[in-house]
PDB file with one MODEL, atoms N, CA, C and O in Angstrom:
MODEL        1
ATOM      1  N   MET A   1     -39.225 -62.306  11.968  1.00  0.00           N
ATOM      2  CA  MET A   1     -40.569 -63.243  11.688  1.00  0.00           C
ATOM      3  C   MET A   1     -41.041 -64.043  13.074  1.00  0.00           C
ATOM      4  O   MET A   1     -40.219 -64.428  13.906  1.00  0.00           O
ATOM      5  N   ASN A   2     -42.381 -64.224  13.197  1.00  0.00           N
ATOM      6  CA  ASN A   2     -42.815 -64.806  14.156  1.00  0.00           C
ATOM      7  C   ASN A   2     -42.068 -66.130  14.198  1.00  0.00           C
ATOM      8  O   ASN A   2     -41.413 -66.685  13.316  1.00  0.00           O
ATOM      9  N   ALA A   3     -42.409 -66.591  15.787  1.00  0.00           N
ATOM     10  CA  ALA A   3     -41.575 -67.515  16.316  1.00  0.00           C
ATOM     11  C   ALA A   3     -42.192 -68.803  15.349  1.00  0.00           C
ATOM     12  O   ALA A   3     -41.618 -69.523  14.531  1.00  0.00           O
ATOM     13  N   TYR A   4     -43.725 -68.760  15.849  1.00  0.00           N
ATOM     14  CA  TYR A   4     -44.339 -70.114  15.326  1.00  0.00           C
ATOM     15  C   TYR A   4     -43.872 -70.530  13.830  1.00  0.00           C
ATOM     16  O   TYR A   4     -43.604 -71.672  13.457  1.00  0.00           O
ATOM     17  N   ILE A   5     -43.833 -69.278  13.018  1.00  0.00           N
ATOM     18  CA  ILE A   5     -43.528 -69.388  11.620  1.00  0.00           C
ATOM     19  C   ILE A   5     -42.283 -69.901  11.244  1.00  0.00           C
ATOM     20  O   ILE A   5     -42.085 -70.642  10.281  1.00  0.00           O
ATOM     21  N   GLU A   6     -41.219 -69.364  12.257  1.00  0.00           N
ATOM     22  CA  GLU A   6     -39.705 -70.030  12.230  1.00  0.00           C
ATOM     23  C   GLU A   6     -39.698 -71.322  12.447  1.00  0.00           C
ATOM     24  O   GLU A   6     -39.048 -72.118  11.769  1.00  0.00           O
ATOM     25  N   ARG A   7     -40.347 -71.590  13.307  1.00  0.00           N
ATOM     26  CA  ARG A   7     -40.137 -73.142  14.011  1.00  0.00           C
ATOM     27  C   ARG A   7     -41.151 -73.895  12.720  1.00  0.00           C
ATOM     28  O   ARG A   7     -40.730 -75.039  12.546  1.00  0.00           O
ATOM     29  N   VAL A   8     -41.988 -73.677  12.065  1.00  0.00           N
ATOM     30  CA  VAL A   8     -42.584 -74.611  10.996  1.00  0.00           C
ATOM     31  C   VAL A   8     -41.732 -74.551   9.800  1.00  0.00           C
ATOM     32  O   VAL A   8     -41.792 -75.411   8.922  1.00  0.00           O
ATOM     33  N   ILE A   9     -40.948 -73.551   9.761  1.00  0.00           N
ATOM     34  CA  ILE A   9     -40.076 -73.446   8.372  1.00  0.00           C
ATOM     35  C   ILE A   9     -38.809 -74.335   8.903  1.00  0.00           C
ATOM     36  O   ILE A   9     -38.154 -74.870   8.010  1.00  0.00           O
ATOM     37  N   GLU A  10     -38.446 -74.525  10.063  1.00  0.00           N
ATOM     38  CA  GLU A  10     -37.339 -75.265  10.344  1.00  0.00           C
ATOM     39  C   GLU A  10     -38.124 -76.570  10.336  1.00  0.00           C
ATOM     40  O   GLU A  10     -37.630 -77.304   9.480  1.00  0.00           O
ATOM     41  N   GLN A  11     -39.008 -77.067  10.867  1.00  0.00           N
ATOM     42  CA  GLN A  11     -39.636 -78.394  10.528  1.00  0.00           C
ATOM     43  C   GLN A  11     -39.614 -78.480   9.175  1.00  0.00           C
ATOM     44  O   GLN A  11     -39.013 -79.509   8.866  1.00  0.00           O
ATOM     45  N   VAL A  12     -39.966 -77.916   8.283  1.00  0.00           N
ATOM     46  CA  VAL A  12     -39.839 -78.181   6.875  1.00  0.00           C
ATOM     47  C   VAL A  12     -38.530 -78.435   6.268  1.00  0.00           C
ATOM     48  O   VAL A  12     -38.301 -79.229   5.356  1.00  0.00           O
ATOM     49  N   LYS A  13     -37.811 -77.778   6.790  1.00  0.00           N
ATOM     50  CA  LYS A  13     -36.270 -77.899   6.130  1.00  0.00           C
ATOM     51  C   LYS A  13     -35.526 -79.213   6.808  1.00  0.00           C
ATOM     52  O   LYS A  13     -34.523 -79.694   6.281  1.00  0.00           O
ATOM     53  N   LYS A  14     -36.023 -79.680   7.859  1.00  0.00           N
ATOM     54  CA  LYS A  14     -35.346 -80.763   8.023  1.00  0.00           C
ATOM     55  C   LYS A  14     -36.142 -82.100   7.451  1.00  0.00           C
ATOM     56  O   LYS A  14     -35.517 -83.111   7.129  1.00  0.00           O
ATOM     57  N   ARG A  15     -37.776 -81.990   7.347  1.00  0.00           N
ATOM     58  CA  ARG A  15     -38.342 -83.030   6.666  1.00  0.00           C
ATOM     59  C   ARG A  15     -38.322 -82.860   5.485  1.00  0.00           C
ATOM     60  O   ARG A  15     -38.757 -83.880   4.950  1.00  0.00           O
ATOM     61  N   ASP A  16     -38.078 -82.193   4.839  1.00  0.00           N
ATOM     62  CA  ASP A  16     -38.049 -82.086   3.228  1.00  0.00           C
ATOM     63  C   ASP A  16     -36.610 -81.225   2.773  1.00  0.00           C
ATOM     64  O   ASP A  16     -36.681 -80.274   1.995  1.00  0.00           O
ATOM     65  N   ALA A  17     -35.423 -81.647   3.311  1.00  0.00           N
ATOM     66  CA  ALA A  17     -34.280 -80.999   3.125  1.00  0.00           C
ATOM     67  C   ALA A  17     -34.040 -81.253   1.402  1.00  0.00           C
ATOM     68  O   ALA A  17     -33.420 -80.423   0.737  1.00  0.00           O
ATOM     69  N   HIS A  18     -34.531 -82.322   0.886  1.00  0.00           N
ATOM     70  CA  HIS A  18     -34.223 -82.916  -0.392  1.00  0.00           C
ATOM     71  C   HIS A  18     -35.159 -81.980  -1.408  1.00  0.00           C
ATOM     72  O   HIS A  18     -35.167 -82.162  -2.626  1.00  0.00           O
ATOM     73  N   GLU A  19     -35.820 -81.118  -0.843  1.00  0.00           N
ATOM     74  CA  GLU A  19     -36.531 -80.472  -1.905  1.00  0.00           C
ATOM     75  C   GLU A  19     -36.381 -79.031  -1.771  1.00  0.00           C
ATOM     76  O   GLU A  19     -37.299 -78.459  -1.183  1.00  0.00           O
ATOM     77  N   PRO A  20     -35.457 -78.361  -2.177  1.00  0.00           N
ATOM     78  CA  PRO A  20     -35.145 -77.012  -2.252  1.00  0.00           C
ATOM     79  C   PRO A  20     -36.244 -75.660  -2.470  1.00  0.00           C
ATOM     80  O   PRO A  20     -36.502 -74.630  -1.846  1.00  0.00           O
ATOM     81  N   GLU A  21     -36.672 -76.263  -3.626  1.00  0.00           N
ATOM     82  CA  GLU A  21     -37.631 -75.494  -4.300  1.00  0.00           C
ATOM     83  C   GLU A  21     -39.188 -75.543  -3.466  1.00  0.00           C
ATOM     84  O   GLU A  21     -39.974 -74.608  -3.618  1.00  0.00           O
ATOM     85  N   PHE A  22     -39.489 -76.588  -2.685  1.00  0.00           N
ATOM     86  CA  PHE A  22     -40.418 -76.533  -1.678  1.00  0.00           C
ATOM     87  C   PHE A  22     -40.425 -75.509  -0.499  1.00  0.00           C
ATOM     88  O   PHE A  22     -41.317 -74.825   0.003  1.00  0.00           O
ATOM     89  N   ILE A  23     -38.972 -75.680  -0.227  1.00  0.00           N
ATOM     90  CA  ILE A  23     -38.772 -74.853   1.177  1.00  0.00           C
ATOM     91  C   ILE A  23     -38.783 -73.571   0.960  1.00  0.00           C
ATOM     92  O   ILE A  23     -39.057 -72.753   1.839  1.00  0.00           O
ATOM     93  N   GLN A  24     -38.476 -73.264  -0.275  1.00  0.00           N
ATOM     94  CA  GLN A  24     -38.326 -71.603  -0.959  1.00  0.00           C
ATOM     95  C   GLN A  24     -39.681 -71.269  -0.864  1.00  0.00           C
ATOM     96  O   GLN A  24     -39.928 -70.232  -0.250  1.00  0.00           O
ATOM     97  N   THR A  25     -40.802 -72.030  -1.420  1.00  0.00           N
ATOM     98  CA  THR A  25     -41.948 -71.704  -1.533  1.00  0.00           C
ATOM     99  C   THR A  25     -42.707 -71.772  -0.195  1.00  0.00           C
ATOM    100  O   THR A  25     -43.597 -70.943  -0.012  1.00  0.00           O
ATOM    101  N   VAL A  26     -42.449 -72.644   0.717  1.00  0.00           N
ATOM    102  CA  VAL A  26     -42.951 -72.195   1.923  1.00  0.00           C
ATOM    103  C   VAL A  26     -42.726 -70.995   2.892  1.00  0.00           C
ATOM    104  O   VAL A  26     -43.501 -70.463   3.686  1.00  0.00           O
ATOM    105  N   GLU A  27     -41.195 -70.687   2.525  1.00  0.00           N
ATOM    106  CA  GLU A  27     -40.524 -69.640   3.209  1.00  0.00           C
ATOM    107  C   GLU A  27     -41.364 -68.237   2.538  1.00  0.00           C
ATOM    108  O   GLU A  27     -41.856 -67.375   3.265  1.00  0.00           O
ATOM    109  N   GLU A  28     -41.419 -68.195   1.087  1.00  0.00           N
ATOM    110  CA  GLU A  28     -42.332 -67.208   0.687  1.00  0.00           C
ATOM    111  C   GLU A  28     -43.811 -66.970   0.835  1.00  0.00           C
ATOM    112  O   GLU A  28     -44.433 -65.909   0.782  1.00  0.00           O
ATOM    113  N   VAL A  29     -44.250 -68.258   1.043  1.00  0.00           N
ATOM    114  CA  VAL A  29     -45.904 -68.127   1.383  1.00  0.00           C
ATOM    115  C   VAL A  29     -45.866 -67.405   2.598  1.00  0.00           C
ATOM    116  O   VAL A  29     -46.273 -66.244   2.623  1.00  0.00           O
ATOM    117  N   PHE A  30     -45.216 -68.223   4.078  1.00  0.00           N
ATOM    118  CA  PHE A  30     -45.515 -67.402   5.044  1.00  0.00           C
ATOM    119  C   PHE A  30     -44.682 -66.051   5.277  1.00  0.00           C
ATOM    120  O   PHE A  30     -44.952 -65.390   6.279  1.00  0.00           O
ATOM    121  N   SER A  31     -43.817 -65.670   4.516  1.00  0.00           N
ATOM    122  CA  SER A  31     -43.483 -64.116   4.545  1.00  0.00           C
ATOM    123  C   SER A  31     -44.491 -63.364   4.085  1.00  0.00           C
ATOM    124  O   SER A  31     -44.797 -62.242   4.487  1.00  0.00           O
ATOM    125  N   SER A  32     -45.237 -64.273   2.856  1.00  0.00           N
ATOM    126  CA  SER A  32     -46.222 -63.038   2.389  1.00  0.00           C
ATOM    127  C   SER A  32     -47.405 -62.996   3.362  1.00  0.00           C
ATOM    128  O   SER A  32     -48.054 -61.953   3.445  1.00  0.00           O
ATOM    129  N   ILE A  33     -47.727 -64.078   4.114  1.00  0.00           N
ATOM    130  CA  ILE A  33     -48.727 -64.173   5.043  1.00  0.00           C
ATOM    131  C   ILE A  33     -48.659 -62.960   6.215  1.00  0.00           C
ATOM    132  O   ILE A  33     -49.496 -62.125   6.559  1.00  0.00           O
ATOM    133  N   GLU A  34     -47.312 -63.234   6.663  1.00  0.00           N
ATOM    134  CA  GLU A  34     -47.068 -62.124   7.829  1.00  0.00           C
ATOM    135  C   GLU A  34     -47.052 -60.747   7.562  1.00  0.00           C
ATOM    136  O   GLU A  34     -47.270 -59.987   8.505  1.00  0.00           O
ATOM    137  N   LYS A  35     -46.770 -60.156   6.118  1.00  0.00           N
ATOM    138  CA  LYS A  35     -46.651 -58.920   5.696  1.00  0.00           C
ATOM    139  C   LYS A  35     -48.399 -58.670   5.459  1.00  0.00           C
ATOM    140  O   LYS A  35     -48.744 -57.494   5.574  1.00  0.00           O
ATOM    141  N   ARG A  36     -49.179 -59.380   5.235  1.00  0.00           N
ATOM    142  CA  ARG A  36     -50.474 -58.882   4.853  1.00  0.00           C
ATOM    143  C   ARG A  36     -50.959 -58.804   6.422  1.00  0.00           C
ATOM    144  O   ARG A  36     -51.549 -57.800   6.821  1.00  0.00           O
ATOM    145  N   SER A  37     -50.709 -59.807   7.208  1.00  0.00           N
ATOM    146  CA  SER A  37     -51.246 -59.645   8.467  1.00  0.00           C
ATOM    147  C   SER A  37     -50.878 -58.487   9.275  1.00  0.00           C
ATOM    148  O   SER A  37     -51.609 -58.016  10.146  1.00  0.00           O
ATOM    149  N   ARG A  38     -49.669 -58.020   8.947  1.00  0.00           N
ATOM    150  CA  ARG A  38     -49.227 -56.826   9.760  1.00  0.00           C
ATOM    151  C   ARG A  38     -49.908 -55.479   9.021  1.00  0.00           C
ATOM    152  O   ARG A  38     -50.190 -54.443   9.624  1.00  0.00           O
ATOM    153  N   THR A  39     -50.086 -55.682   7.775  1.00  0.00           N
ATOM    154  CA  THR A  39     -50.639 -54.415   6.853  1.00  0.00           C
ATOM    155  C   THR A  39     -52.189 -54.453   7.256  1.00  0.00           C
ATOM    156  O   THR A  39     -52.721 -53.348   7.360  1.00  0.00           O
ATOM    157  N   ALA A  40     -53.103 -55.751   7.531  1.00  0.00           N
ATOM    158  CA  ALA A  40     -54.488 -55.514   7.645  1.00  0.00           C
ATOM    159  C   ALA A  40     -54.436 -55.252   9.171  1.00  0.00           C
ATOM    160  O   ALA A  40     -55.424 -54.656   9.600  1.00  0.00           O
ATOM    161  N   SER A  41     -53.411 -55.601  10.147  1.00  0.00           N
ATOM    162  CA  SER A  41     -53.828 -55.001  11.580  1.00  0.00           C
ATOM    163  C   SER A  41     -53.568 -53.505  11.447  1.00  0.00           C
ATOM    164  O   SER A  41     -54.065 -52.919  12.408  1.00  0.00           O
ATOM    165  N   ARG A  42     -53.125 -52.904  10.820  1.00  0.00           N
ATOM    166  CA  ARG A  42     -52.850 -51.388  10.594  1.00  0.00           C
ATOM    167  C   ARG A  42     -54.382 -50.562  10.293  1.00  0.00           C
ATOM    168  O   ARG A  42     -54.772 -49.478  10.727  1.00  0.00           O
ATOM    169  N   ILE A  43     -55.000 -51.472   9.444  1.00  0.00           N
ATOM    170  CA  ILE A  43     -56.366 -50.821   9.126  1.00  0.00           C
ATOM    171  C   ILE A  43     -57.007 -50.535  10.066  1.00  0.00           C
ATOM    172  O   ILE A  43     -58.112 -50.010   9.923  1.00  0.00           O
TER     173      ILE A  43
ENDMDL
END
């Protein structure tokens, strides 16, 4: 995963440790964005 995305996810985990569903959502959204950006760069 992109280093910037990893940093953001780590910050979210620290800030919102009491919100596991939110953390999961953040991880899924960033993962989806990263996949789409890789796909778009191939076109």
